[in-house]
C-alpha positions in Angstrom: 0.0 0.0 0.0 1.5 3.4 -0.9 2.2 6.0 1.7 -0.5 8.7 2.1 0.1 12.2 3.2 -1.9 12.8 6.4 -1.8 15.2 9.4 0.3 14.0 12.2 -1.5 13.2 15.5 1.8 13.3 17.5 3.8 16.1 16.0 1.3 18.9 16.0 2.1 22.5 16.7 -1.2 23.8 15.2 -3.0 21.3 13.0 -0.3 18.7 12.3 0.3 19.6 8.7 4.1 20.2 9.0 4.5 17.1 11.2 2.6 15.1 8.6 4.8 16.4 5.7 7.9 15.6 7.8 6.8 12.1 8.5 5.9 11.5 4.8 9.3 12.6 3.6 11.3 11.3 6.6 12.7 14.6 7.6 12.6 16.8 10.7 9.4 18.8 11.3 11.6 21.7 12.3 13.0 21.9 8.8 9.5 21.8 7.3 8.4 24.6 9.6 11.4 26.7 8.7 10.6 26.3 5.0 7.0 27.4 5.7 8.2 30.3 7.7 10.7 31.6 5.1 8.1 31.3 2.3 5.2 32.6 4.3 3.6 34.7 1.5 2.9 31.5 -0.5 3.0 28.8 2.1 0.2 30.4 4.2 -2.3 29.6 1.5 -0.8 26.2 0.9 -1.0 25.5 4.6 -4.7 26.5 4.8 -5.4 24.3 1.8 -3.7 21.3 3.4 -5.5 21.9 6.7 -8.8 21.5 4.9 -7.8 18.7 2.5 -5.6 16.3 4.5 -7.1 13.5 6.6 -6.1 12.9 10.2 -3.9 9.9 10.6 -5.7 7.2 12.6 -4.5 6.9 16.2 -3.3 3.5 17.4 
């Protein structure tokens, strides 16, 4: 089964989007947050879109 991009239930600062992206790509969520911070003019809208469109990862 292919990996699916979901919001992270464990690594959530606000909605878990950056944590989910970090888990999907296997990188640090700090790096993802820095990228979102430095590109805030575009990433704000991308973040809002991902909050609405990504599913929550089921808790175990």
